[in-house]
N, C-alpha and C positions, 0 to 999 in steps of 0.2 A: 638419299641422293641416287641418281641413276647415271650410269656411264654409257651403256650401250643399249640395253633394252630392259623392259619390265612388263608386267601385265596388271590390269585392274579387273576386278569382278564387278559387273553392273547387274543389279537386280531391278527389273522393270517389267511392265506389260504394255506393249504397244510400240509405236514408232519412236525411236530415239536417235539422237545424234551425239556422238562423243568427239570433241575437238580439243586441240591444244591452243592455248591463248598465251601470248608473250606478255611481258611486264607492261608494255605500252597498250595492251588491250586488243591487239591484232590477232586474229585467228591465223595460225601458221601451219596447221595440219588438221585433217579430218581423219580420225582413227576408226570410226564406225558410223554408219548411217543406214538404219534398217529396223526391222521388226525384232522385238525381243518378247519372249513369253516365259519369264522366269529369270534365269541367270545367263549372262553372256560374258565370256572371258575376252577382254579387249587387249591386244598387244600394243605396247608403247615402244616404238622404234626411235630411241633417242639418238641414233647415229645421224639422223637428219637435222638435229637441233644443235645450235651452238651452246656453249656453257652458259648457264644462267637460270633464273627462276621462271617457272611457267605454271599455269593452271590447266588442269584437265577438266573440261566442263561436259557434263552429261545433261542433255535437255530433251524434253518431249514437247516443247512448245509452251507449256504452262508451268512446268516445274523444272528447277535446275539443281544440280549437285556439283560441287567444285572440290577438287583435290589439288593441293599444292605439290609441285614436283620441282626438284632442283637437279639440273643436269650438270655434272661435274666430270671433267676429264683430267 
């Protein structure tokens, strides 16, 4: 569970987008959108999210990786 903030490490090569998606499948925040060549530390600011379950999705257009996150206050 996350209450205020956390970070995730993304390993990739190329242009990626990391976003937060709510339980209804709606994108509610973009955490990162740019080039990565190796490892990028992406901050997750949970203060902007209401309590609940979310997915953090990293995508380069062809491939996706998803991480489940629960915001609890």
